[in-house]
C-alpha positions as CSV (number, residue, x, y, z in Angstrom):
1,M,9.1,21.1,14.4
2,M,7.1,23.7,12.4
3,E,6.2,24.9,9.1
4,V,7.8,28.0,7.6
5,E,6.6,29.8,4.4
6,V,9.5,30.5,2.2
7,G,8.5,32.4,-1.0
8,R,5.7,30.1,-2.6
9,H,6.6,26.9,-0.8
10,T,6.5,25.7,2.6
11,V,9.6,24.3,4.8
12,L,9.4,21.9,7.5
13,L,11.9,23.6,10.2
14,A,13.1,20.8,12.9
15,R,15.5,21.0,15.7
16,T,17.3,17.8,16.4
17,D,20.4,17.4,18.9
18,G,20.5,21.1,19.5
19,K,20.5,21.9,15.6
20,Y,18.3,23.1,13.3
21,S,17.3,21.7,9.8
22,A,15.1,22.3,7.1
23,I,13.6,20.1,4.2
24,G,10.6,20.3,2.0
25,N,7.1,20.0,4.3
26,Q,5.1,18.3,1.4
27,C,5.6,14.3,1.4
28,T,6.5,13.3,-2.0
29,H,3.9,10.6,-1.9
30,Y,0.7,12.5,-2.1
31,G,1.8,15.9,-0.8
32,A,0.7,15.5,2.9
33,P,2.0,18.4,5.3
34,L,4.8,16.7,7.1
35,S,4.6,19.3,10.2
36,K,1.3,17.6,11.0
37,G,3.3,14.4,11.4
38,V,5.3,12.6,13.9
39,I,8.8,13.1,14.5
40,T,11.3,10.9,16.2
41,G,15.2,11.4,16.5
42,H,16.3,12.4,12.9
43,R,13.2,11.5,11.0
44,V,9.6,12.6,10.2
45,R,7.0,10.4,9.5
46,C,4.0,11.4,7.0
47,P,0.6,11.7,8.9
48,W,-1.2,10.1,5.8
49,H,0.6,7.3,4.6
50,G,3.7,6.7,7.0
51,S,6.4,7.7,4.6
52,C,9.6,8.6,6.5
53,F,12.0,11.3,5.7
54,N,15.4,12.1,7.2
55,V,14.9,15.7,8.4
56,Q,18.8,16.3,8.0
57,T,19.1,15.2,4.6
58,G,15.6,14.9,2.9
59,D,16.3,11.1,2.1
60,L,13.2,9.0,1.8
61,E,13.9,6.5,4.6
62,E,10.5,4.5,4.9
63,F,8.0,3.9,1.8
64,P,5.7,4.6,0.2
65,G,7.1,7.1,-2.2
66,I,9.9,7.5,-4.7
67,D,11.4,10.9,-4.5
68,C,13.3,12.5,-1.6
69,L,12.8,16.0,-0.3
70,P,14.6,19.2,-0.9
71,C,17.1,20.1,1.8
72,H,17.8,23.7,2.9
73,K,21.0,25.3,4.6
74,V,20.0,27.0,7.8
75,R,21.8,29.8,9.4
76,T,21.3,31.0,12.9
77,C,21.8,34.9,13.7
78,D,20.6,36.6,16.8
79,K,17.9,34.0,17.2
80,T,16.6,34.5,13.5
81,Y,16.7,31.8,11.1
82,S,17.7,32.3,7.3
83,L,17.3,29.4,4.9
84,R,19.2,28.9,1.7
85,Q,17.8,26.5,-0.7
86,Q,20.1,23.4,-1.5
87,K,18.1,20.9,-3.5
88,R,19.8,17.6,-3.3
89,I,18.9,15.1,-5.8
90,K,20.3,11.5,-5.5
91,S,22.4,10.7,-8.4
92,M,21.8,7.7,-10.4
93,G,24.3,5.6,-12.0
94,K,23.9,4.0,-15.4
95,A,25.0,0.9,-17.3
96,E,28.4,1.0,-18.7
97,P,29.3,-0.8,-21.8
98,G,31.2,-4.0,-21.6
99,V,29.7,-4.8,-18.1
100,T,27.7,-7.9,-18.7
101,H,26.6,-8.5,-15.0
102,T,22.5,-8.7,-15.2
103,V,19.8,-8.2,-12.9
104,L,16.6,-9.6,-14.4
105,L,13.3,-8.2,-12.6
106,L,10.1,-10.3,-12.9
107,G,7.1,-7.8,-12.9
108,G,6.6,-4.2,-13.2
109,G,5.2,-3.5,-9.6
110,A,6.5,-1.7,-6.8
111,A,9.3,-4.1,-5.6
112,S,10.7,-4.1,-9.2
113,L,10.6,-0.5,-9.4
114,I,12.3,0.2,-6.1
115,C,14.8,-2.5,-6.7
116,A,15.9,-0.8,-9.9
117,E,16.0,2.7,-8.4
118,I,18.2,1.5,-5.4
119,L,20.6,-0.4,-7.7
120,R,21.0,2.7,-9.9
121,Q,21.4,5.0,-6.7
122,E,24.2,2.6,-5.4
123,N,25.9,2.9,-8.5
124,F,25.2,-0.7,-10.0
125,V,26.8,-0.5,-13.7
126,G,25.4,-3.4,-15.1
127,R,22.4,-4.4,-17.1
128,I,18.8,-4.2,-15.5
129,I,15.9,-6.0,-17.3
130,M,12.5,-5.7,-16.3
131,V,10.1,-8.2,-17.4
132,T,6.4,-6.7,-17.1
133,R,3.0,-7.7,-18.8
134,D,2.0,-4.0,-18.5
135,D,2.4,-1.9,-21.6
136,L,3.2,1.1,-19.5
137,L,6.2,2.0,-17.6
138,P,5.8,1.4,-13.8
139,Y,3.2,3.6,-12.4
140,D,1.3,3.9,-9.0
141,K,-1.2,1.2,-9.0
142,T,-2.7,2.3,-5.6
143,R,-4.9,4.8,-7.6
144,L,-6.6,2.2,-9.9
145,S,-9.7,1.5,-7.5
146,K,-10.0,5.0,-6.0
147,V,-9.9,7.1,-9.1
148,L,-11.0,5.1,-12.0
149,Q,-11.0,7.8,-14.5
150,S,-7.5,8.8,-13.9
151,K,-5.5,9.1,-17.0
152,Q,-2.1,7.7,-17.9
153,R,-0.4,10.8,-17.8
154,D,-1.3,11.3,-14.1
155,Q,0.3,8.3,-13.1
156,K,4.0,8.9,-12.0
157,T,6.0,6.9,-14.0
158,S,10.0,5.8,-14.3
159,R,12.4,4.4,-16.9
160,F,15.4,2.4,-16.0
161,S,16.0,-0.4,-18.7
162,D,14.4,-2.4,-21.5
163,E,11.0,-3.8,-20.7
164,Y,9.4,-7.0,-21.8
165,S,6.1,-8.7,-20.8
166,L,5.0,-10.4,-17.6
167,S,3.4,-10.0,-14.3
168,S,1.2,-11.4,-11.7
169,R,-2.7,-11.2,-12.3
170,A,-5.9,-11.0,-10.5
171,K,-7.3,-14.5,-9.9
172,G,-10.7,-14.1,-11.4
173,L,-13.7,-16.7,-11.0
174,D,-14.1,-20.0,-12.6
175,V,-17.7,-20.3,-13.0
176,P,-20.2,-20.6,-16.1
177,G,-20.5,-17.5,-17.9
178,I,-17.4,-15.8,-17.0
179,K,-16.3,-14.9,-20.4
180,L,-19.3,-12.8,-21.4
181,D,-18.8,-9.4,-22.3
182,N,-19.0,-6.8,-19.4
183,V,-17.2,-9.0,-16.8
184,K,-14.4,-6.8,-15.8
185,M,-11.1,-7.2,-13.7
186,L,-9.5,-4.1,-12.3
187,E,-5.7,-4.7,-13.2
188,T,-4.6,-1.7,-15.4
189,P,-5.6,2.0,-16.1
190,E,-7.3,0.9,-19.3
191,D,-9.4,-1.5,-17.3
192,A,-10.1,1.4,-15.0
193,R,-11.4,3.8,-17.7
194,Q,-13.5,0.9,-19.3
195,I,-15.1,0.1,-16.0
196,H,-15.8,3.7,-15.5
197,A,-17.5,4.0,-18.9
198,A,-19.2,0.9,-18.7
199,C,-20.9,1.6,-15.1
200,Q,-22.4,4.7,-15.9
201,G,-26.4,4.4,-15.3
202,S,-25.8,0.5,-14.9
203,N,-26.5,-2.3,-12.4
204,I,-23.1,-3.2,-11.2
205,V,-22.1,-6.1,-9.2
206,L,-18.9,-6.3,-7.6
207,V,-17.0,-9.9,-6.4
208,G,-14.8,-9.3,-3.1
209,T,-15.0,-7.1,-0.1
210,S,-11.3,-6.0,0.5
211,F,-9.7,-3.1,-1.2
212,V,-10.5,-3.2,-4.7
213,G,-14.1,-4.1,-4.3
214,M,-14.9,-1.7,-1.6
215,E,-13.3,1.2,-3.2
216,V,-14.7,0.7,-6.5
217,A,-18.2,0.3,-4.9
218,S,-17.7,3.7,-3.2
219,Y,-16.1,5.3,-6.3
220,M,-19.6,4.2,-8.2
221,I,-21.8,5.7,-5.8
222,G,-23.7,8.5,-7.5
223,K,-22.6,7.2,-11.0
224,A,-24.1,3.5,-11.3
225,S,-27.8,2.7,-11.1
226,S,-27.5,0.3,-8.5
227,I,-24.5,-1.0,-6.7
228,T,-24.4,-5.0,-4.9
229,V,-21.3,-6.1,-3.4
230,I,-20.6,-10.0,-2.8
231,G,-18.3,-11.2,0.0
232,S,-17.4,-14.5,1.2
233,S,-16.8,-13.5,4.8
234,E,-18.9,-12.2,7.2
235,L,-17.9,-8.5,6.8
236,P,-15.7,-6.4,4.7
237,Y,-12.1,-6.1,5.2
238,Q,-12.4,-8.7,7.9
239,N,-8.9,-10.5,7.2
240,T,-7.2,-7.2,7.0
241,L,-8.8,-4.3,9.1
242,G,-10.7,-6.7,11.3
243,R,-14.4,-7.2,12.1
244,E,-14.9,-3.8,13.7
245,I,-13.6,-1.7,11.0
246,G,-15.1,-4.0,8.5
247,R,-18.5,-3.3,10.3
248,V,-18.2,0.3,10.2
249,T,-17.3,0.3,6.3
250,M,-20.2,-1.9,5.5
251,T,-22.6,0.6,7.4
252,M,-21.0,3.8,5.6
253,L,-21.8,2.1,2.0
254,S,-25.0,0.7,3.1
255,E,-26.1,4.2,4.1
256,K,-25.7,5.2,0.2
257,D,-27.8,2.2,-0.9
258,V,-24.9,-0.2,-1.5
259,K,-26.4,-3.8,-1.0
260,F,-24.3,-6.5,0.7
261,Y,-24.5,-10.2,0.3
262,M,-22.1,-11.7,2.5
263,N,-21.2,-15.1,3.4
264,D,-22.0,-16.1,-0.2
265,S,-20.4,-16.6,-3.6
266,V,-21.2,-16.7,-7.3
267,I,-21.8,-19.7,-8.8
268,E,-22.8,-18.8,-12.3
269,V,-23.4,-15.6,-14.6
270,K,-26.1,-15.5,-17.0
271,G,-26.0,-13.6,-20.0
272,V,-28.3,-12.3,-23.0
273,N,-26.7,-11.7,-26.4
274,G,-23.2,-12.5,-25.1
275,K,-23.6,-9.7,-22.4
276,V,-24.0,-10.2,-18.6
277,K,-27.5,-10.2,-17.5
278,E,-27.6,-11.8,-14.2
279,V,-25.3,-13.2,-11.3
280,V,-26.5,-16.3,-9.5
281,L,-25.4,-16.7,-6.0
282,K,-24.6,-19.8,-3.9
283,S,-27.4,-18.9,-1.5
284,G,-30.0,-19.1,-4.7
285,T,-30.4,-15.1,-4.9
286,V,-30.2,-14.1,-8.4
287,I,-29.1,-10.6,-9.0
288,P,-30.0,-8.2,-12.1
289,A,-26.3,-7.1,-13.7
290,D,-25.2,-5.2,-16.4
291,V,-21.5,-5.2,-15.4
292,L,-19.7,-7.7,-13.1
293,I,-16.5,-6.5,-11.8
294,V,-14.1,-9.3,-9.9
295,G,-11.6,-8.0,-7.4
296,V,-10.5,-11.1,-5.4
297,G,-6.9,-10.9,-5.1
298,K,-3.6,-12.1,-6.9
299,C,-2.7,-15.2,-8.6
300,N,0.8,-16.2,-9.1
301,A,0.3,-18.6,-12.2
302,D,2.0,-16.5,-14.6
303,F,5.3,-17.0,-12.7
304,Y,4.9,-20.6,-12.8
305,P,7.0,-21.1,-16.0
306,F,9.8,-19.3,-14.4
307,F,9.4,-21.0,-11.0
308,L,9.4,-24.5,-12.9
309,S,13.0,-23.5,-14.0
310,F,13.9,-23.7,-10.3
311,P,12.4,-27.1,-9.3
312,S,13.7,-26.6,-5.8
313,L,12.4,-23.3,-5.3
314,V,10.4,-23.5,-2.2
315,M,6.8,-22.4,-2.1
316,N,4.2,-22.6,0.6
317,A,0.8,-24.4,0.3
318,K,-0.8,-21.3,-1.3
319,N,2.2,-21.0,-3.8
320,F,3.6,-18.1,-2.5
321,V,7.6,-18.1,-2.5
322,I,9.2,-18.5,0.9
323,V,12.0,-15.9,1.4
324,D,14.1,-14.9,4.5
325,K,14.7,-11.3,6.1
326,C,16.9,-10.7,3.4
327,M,14.4,-11.4,0.6
328,R,16.5,-14.5,-0.6
329,T,14.8,-17.7,-1.6
330,N,16.5,-21.0,-1.2
331,V,18.0,-20.7,-4.8
332,P,21.4,-19.0,-4.8
333,D,21.0,-15.5,-6.2
334,V,17.6,-15.7,-6.7
335,F,15.3,-13.2,-4.5
336,S,11.8,-12.7,-4.5
337,G,9.4,-9.8,-3.1
338,G,6.0,-8.0,-3.6
339,D,2.7,-9.9,-3.9
340,V,4.1,-13.3,-4.6
341,V,6.1,-14.0,-1.3
342,T,5.6,-15.0,2.1
343,F,8.4,-13.5,4.5
344,P,9.2,-13.0,8.1
345,L,7.7,-10.2,9.5
346,A,10.1,-8.4,12.2
347,M,7.6,-7.0,14.5
348,A,5.4,-10.3,14.4
349,N,8.5,-12.3,15.7
350,N,9.5,-13.1,12.4
351,R,6.3,-14.9,11.7
352,L,6.0,-15.8,7.7
353,V,3.2,-13.4,6.4
354,T,1.8,-12.2,2.9
355,I,1.0,-8.5,2.8
356,G,0.3,-7.4,-0.9
357,H,0.4,-3.7,-0.3
358,W,2.4,-1.1,-2.1
359,Q,4.5,0.2,1.1
360,M,5.7,-3.3,1.9
361,A,6.3,-4.2,-1.8
362,Q,8.7,-0.9,-2.1
363,A,10.5,-2.1,1.1
364,H,11.1,-5.5,-0.4
365,G,12.6,-3.9,-3.4
366,R,14.8,-2.0,-1.3
367,I,16.2,-4.9,0.7
368,V,16.5,-6.9,-2.5
369,A,18.9,-4.6,-4.2
370,L,21.0,-4.0,-1.2
371,N,21.4,-7.7,-0.8
372,I,22.2,-8.1,-4.4
373,L,24.9,-5.6,-4.2
374,N,26.4,-7.8,-1.1
375,K,25.2,-4.8,1.2
376,P,23.7,-7.1,3.8
377,S,20.2,-5.8,4.9
378,E,17.3,-7.2,6.6
379,L,13.4,-6.3,6.4
380,N,12.4,-4.4,9.4
381,S,9.2,-2.3,7.9
382,V,6.1,-1.9,10.0
383,P,3.1,-2.5,7.5
384,Y,1.1,0.6,6.9
385,Y,-1.8,0.8,4.5
386,W,-5.0,2.7,4.0
387,T,-8.4,2.6,2.1
388,V,-10.4,5.5,0.9
389,L,-14.4,5.3,1.1
390,L,-16.7,8.2,0.4
391,G,-13.7,10.6,0.5
392,K,-12.7,9.6,4.1
393,T,-9.5,7.5,4.5
394,I,-9.0,4.7,7.2
395,R,-5.4,4.3,7.8
396,Y,-3.8,1.1,9.4
397,T,-0.3,0.0,10.7
398,G,1.0,-3.1,12.2
399,Y,0.1,-6.6,11.7
400,G,-3.4,-7.4,13.7
401,E,-4.1,-11.0,12.9
402,G,-4.9,-13.1,16.1
403,Y,-5.6,-10.0,18.0
404,T,-7.8,-11.0,21.1
405,D,-9.1,-7.4,22.3
406,I,-9.7,-4.1,20.5
407,V,-9.5,-0.8,22.6
408,I,-11.7,2.0,21.0
409,K,-11.5,5.6,21.1
410,G,-13.7,8.0,19.6
411,R,-17.1,6.9,18.0
412,F,-17.7,4.6,15.2
413,E,-21.0,6.7,14.4
414,E,-19.5,9.7,14.2
415,R,-16.6,8.7,11.6
416,K,-14.0,9.7,14.0
417,F,-12.2,6.7,16.0
418,L,-9.2,5.1,16.7
419,A,-8.9,1.4,17.1
420,L,-6.0,-0.4,18.7
421,Y,-5.5,-4.2,18.5
422,I,-4.4,-6.0,21.5
423,K,-2.6,-9.4,21.6
424,N,-1.1,-10.8,24.9
425,D,-1.7,-7.2,26.4
426,E,0.4,-5.3,23.8
427,V,-0.9,-3.0,21.0
428,I,0.0,-4.8,17.6
429,A,-1.8,-2.7,15.1
430,A,-4.0,0.5,14.8
431,A,-6.4,1.6,12.5
432,G,-8.1,5.2,12.5
433,L,-10.4,7.4,10.8
434,N,-10.0,11.3,11.5
435,Y,-7.7,10.7,14.1
436,D,-4.2,11.9,12.3
437,P,-1.5,11.4,13.1
438,V,-2.0,8.8,15.9
439,V,-1.8,5.8,13.3
440,S,1.5,7.3,12.1
441,A,2.7,7.9,15.8
442,V,2.0,4.0,16.6
443,A,3.6,3.1,13.4
444,E,6.8,4.9,15.1
445,R,6.6,3.1,18.2
446,L,6.4,-0.2,16.6
447,A,9.2,0.6,14.2
448,A,11.4,1.5,17.3
449,G,10.4,-1.9,18.7
450,K,9.0,-0.2,21.7
451,V,5.8,-1.8,23.6
452,I,2.4,0.1,23.9
453,T,0.8,-2.0,26.8
454,K,-3.2,-2.4,26.8
455,K,-3.5,-0.3,29.9
456,E,-1.4,2.6,28.4
457,A,-3.7,2.3,25.3
458,Q,-6.8,2.6,27.6
459,Y,-6.0,6.0,28.8
460,V,-6.8,8.9,26.7
461,E,-4.4,11.1,28.8
462,W,-1.6,8.8,28.0
463,F,-2.0,9.1,24.2
464,C,-2.1,12.8,24.3
465,L,1.1,12.7,26.2
466,F,2.5,10.2,23.6
467,L,1.7,12.6,20.7
468,L,3.2,15.5,22.5
469,C,6.3,13.8,23.0
470,F,6.8,12.7,19.4
471,H,6.3,16.3,18.4
472,L,9.3,17.8,20.6
């Protein structure tokens, strides 16, 4: 495959099964050049975030993202190729008067958005009601902790139906003083703007060392007077990206004077005149604070009134709804997806897992929609997510929980590396920084159900051949 300039735009020209096809070259998620991605069969995978597009139709086949790509007709004459633009936008159905069949979507996140879109693309003509706590239309929430001053109009939105009010919320902290002014939680664009304004020249303390806490800490470098991060684990991202990557991220921010208190927790917030003044830790440490930002995950409590109306709805010990591969609950005609579920992950031998990330939530939404329409579909997506620190993106694919070994290529200290997580002598996950498009190549391999052995992963030469094969 190759990039071709056509007027002011670039086009991805690919050859599959002896035939040439041409689609837009910029991924519809964040504009990555697909020509630098990975192609297998009829689909190309984005090198940045793992989105997949059909090279013959431009259809979005794997998330993240919403829009498809424009497709062009290709004509071959005397070994030259001419392109004729043929934008193909998926048609959307709409509700028809008198049709009372209704789909109720609780929450305004990625799962609900994609569910609504797929329903309309598949010509569902009944009512779609989305119930959300947000006062905005569905938007890209992955940007909240990365670009805090982003304006509402910069967020891509979509409208499908009437909207009401409900959503899952961040857990927060249950400690004395948590109601003081300048205790912030990052849930909406307005929260992000308030945090951005409050932290200028201030002493800020962040609770949580996963995506929200670390990304906000990175964003505040050069803006806040001091930055302190408190984590309950030994290392940041320990439960998601693993210890090795966690150590790298901690070093990256520590070099920018971010202070870490790990294996610790907040037991009290002290204030003066109603505003935060100090944060007291379990270890006895007292940290000066003008702003306290809490980023410690999601809580399903807002959905409990709905759950209680279905007393037989099965949840696990952590109050996540249990669903099958079709995203069905045990209650007929009730489906669930996104942050509130635990679901069988195909690449992990259908182990029940909880993955609260944008790409997987979108995949949930699609499967729910198709099964609502009696088009049997099972979830087979491979997890793919990323974090941005100091302008550098660490990409991750797979499911690495329980890994027993790790193969490293590159050097952590040079901020260029690939980590391959091993379990039972097989690669189960990969993370990389400045190693594109290898993480996407691994994702394609895992999605195809093909095994990468530890022995294969240990040879640099094999990985070079591996990437070349995917670019044919």
